[in-house]
C-alpha positions in Angstrom: -19.2 11.1 8.9 -17.6 9.2 5.9 -19.2 5.8 5.2 -18.2 3.3 2.7 -20.5 0.7 1.0 -19.6 -3.2 1.2 -18.2 -3.1 -2.3 -16.0 0.4 -1.9 -14.8 -1.1 1.5 -13.9 -4.7 -0.3 -11.8 -2.7 -3.1 -10.0 -0.5 -0.7 -9.2 -3.6 1.4 -8.4 -5.8 -1.7 -10.9 -8.4 -0.8 -14.2 -9.7 -2.1 -17.4 -8.3 -1.2 -18.3 -11.6 0.4 -15.3 -11.5 2.7 -16.6 -8.1 4.2 -19.9 -9.3 4.4 -18.6 -12.3 6.6 -16.4 -9.9 8.6 -19.7 -7.8 9.3 -21.5 -11.0 10.0 -18.9 -12.1 12.5 -18.8 -8.8 14.4 -15.2 -8.1 13.1 -16.5 -4.6 11.8 -20.0 -2.9 12.2 -22.1 -1.9 9.5 -25.4 -0.1 9.4 -27.9 1.1 6.5 -26.9 4.4 5.0 -29.3 7.0 3.6 -30.1 4.9 0.7 -30.7 1.8 2.7 -27.6 0.2 1.6 -25.2 -1.5 4.2 -22.3 0.9 4.8 -19.4 0.9 7.2 -18.0 3.9 9.1 -14.8 5.3 7.5 -12.8 5.5 10.8 -13.8 1.7 11.5 -12.7 0.8 8.1 -9.4 2.6 8.4 -8.7 0.7 11.6 -9.7 -2.5 9.9 -7.2 -1.6 7.1 -4.4 -1.1 9.4 -5.3 -4.4 11.3 -5.4 -6.4 8.0 -2.2 -4.9 6.6 0.3 -7.7 5.9 3.8 -6.3 5.4 6.8 -8.8 4.8 9.4 -8.5 7.6 12.2 -6.1 6.7 15.5 -8.1 6.2 17.8 -5.3 7.1 18.8 -4.9 10.8 20.0 -1.4 10.3 18.2 1.4 12.3 17.1 4.4 10.2 15.1 7.5 11.0 12.9 7.0 7.8 9.6 5.4 8.7 8.3 4.8 5.2 9.9 1.4 4.5 8.4 -0.9 1.8 9.8 -4.5 1.5 9.3 -5.8 -2.1 10.9 -7.5 -5.2 12.7 -5.8 -8.0 10.5 -6.3 -10.9 12.2 -4.2 -13.8 15.7 -2.6 -14.2 16.2 0.0 -17.1 19.9 1.1 -17.1 22.4 3.0 -19.1 26.0 3.9 -18.5 25.1 6.5 -16.0 21.6 6.2 -14.6 18.9 3.5 -13.8 15.3 3.1 -13.2 14.5 0.3 -10.6 10.9 -0.9 -10.2 9.7 -2.6 -7.2 6.4 -4.4 -6.4 5.9 -3.8 -2.7 2.7 -5.4 -1.9 -0.1 -4.0 -4.2 2.1 -0.8 -4.5 4.7 -0.1 -7.4 7.5 1.9 -6.4 10.1 3.4 -8.6 13.6 4.7 -7.8 16.0 6.3 -10.0 19.8 5.9 -9.1 23.1 5.4 -10.6 23.9 2.5 -12.4 26.9 2.1 -10.1 24.6 1.9 -7.2 22.5 -1.0 -9.0 25.9 -2.8 -9.6 27.0 -2.4 -6.2 23.8 -3.4 -4.6 23.6 -6.4 -6.8 20.2 -5.6 -7.9 18.5 -7.8 -10.3 15.0 -8.8 -11.6 13.6 -10.8 -8.5 15.9 -9.3 -6.0 14.3 -8.6 -2.5 14.8 -5.1 -1.8 13.4 -2.5 0.6 12.3 0.8 -0.5 13.3 3.5 2.1 11.5 6.8 1.4 12.5 10.0 3.5 10.5 12.9 2.1 10.0 16.4 3.1 6.9 16.8 0.9 4.2 14.1 0.8 1.1 15.2 -1.3 -2.3 13.8 0.0 -5.1 13.9 -2.5 -8.9 13.4 -2.2 -11.4 12.2 -4.7 -13.1 15.3 -6.4 -16.5 16.0 -4.9 -19.4 17.5 -6.9 -21.2 20.5 -5.4 
């Protein structure tokens, strides 16, 4: 069973250690002493709390799509030449980079500060886990 210390849980949730301790005290999440006697939260409980705490801006588009990976954000940078462009978005805590034609940037009216939605439809998604020493 995966467990996370209070500080690790706080980092993963993007809150302070004190906030996690308050949630434990309020019964929002359970914590118990780990093998070293430190307060720890069960990984499955932390995952549920992370989903519950996720704050996603409303998607401004009204178009239906099959893609489920949609990230609302703001354009933070555009690097463009005559043919291609690199567009960076900040979507919550995540930076998303898209390569597209310069024509598409102009047609969409993209500029730094534009509200945008990154729609990702991928057949390959790589999932990594931290290295573990034997």
